[in-house]
C-alpha positions, 0 to 999 in steps of 0.5 A: 364208629360211626353212627349211620341212620335208621335205614340199615337197622344199627345205632352203631357200623363201620362207615360205609357197611350196610348190615345184612338183615334177615327176617323170618316171618312164619307168613298171615294166617299162621302163627299169627292165628294161635289162640291160647284162650279167653283171659289168656295174656299171650295174644300171637295176633301181636304178631300180625300186628307187627308185621304189619308195621314192618310192610306199612313202613317198606322196611321189608324192603331192607331186608333178606326175609325169610319163611321158616322151616318147622323146628323137628321133633329131632330138633326139639330133642336137642334140649327136650326129653323125648318123652315130653316132645311126645307128649306134646306133639299127642296131646289135644284139648280133644284127648287132654281127659287121656293124659291127665298125669303127663299134664301133671308133670309137665305143666300144661293144662288149664290151672296154668299157664300153659294151656293146651290149644289147638295147633300147640305143637305146630306153633312151638316148632313154627318159632323154634324152627324160625329160631334154629334158621336165623342161627344157622345165618349166623353161623354161615355168616350170611347175615349180621342180624336175625330178627325172630319176633315170635321167638324168645320163648325161653321159661319153657325147660326141659322137660316142663311147660312154663311161662307161656313157653312149651318149647325153648327156642333161645336154647336150640338156638344157643345150641345151634350157634355153637356148633 
């Protein structure tokens, strides 16, 4: 193996082989605009800054750029309990008082590191969909490298939010890769 320049996005690849890179980005005004609340360390706005660097350095010209699909409830239920997915789909800041028992059961709310915020379910479906789409492209041998900066939210458990994570996109991606 020979070391190649960074324009191929790889330190090592066979001589003359240009790696195919797929980049998944949800688009301006979407994933980066979700807000966990004041004082919360999770800042999806940073994703917009990362994307701006990719644009500024013209890195997008060396990648196939995709707008990912949203994961469906059925996609999420491949790992997460259906009751938990239904709860995530139903809960909002406006109706949370009606779900105090479930909020405790599923570790979601202001007293946890997983607060309820506007668009929480769509946010989760967006980053999970990008990870699943990336795994599909890898499985089909349509790409060598898949990038989803919104993904990696791996702390969520089968029926519980944890560590800023509501849906475990990593498990969903692995399940897709195992097909």
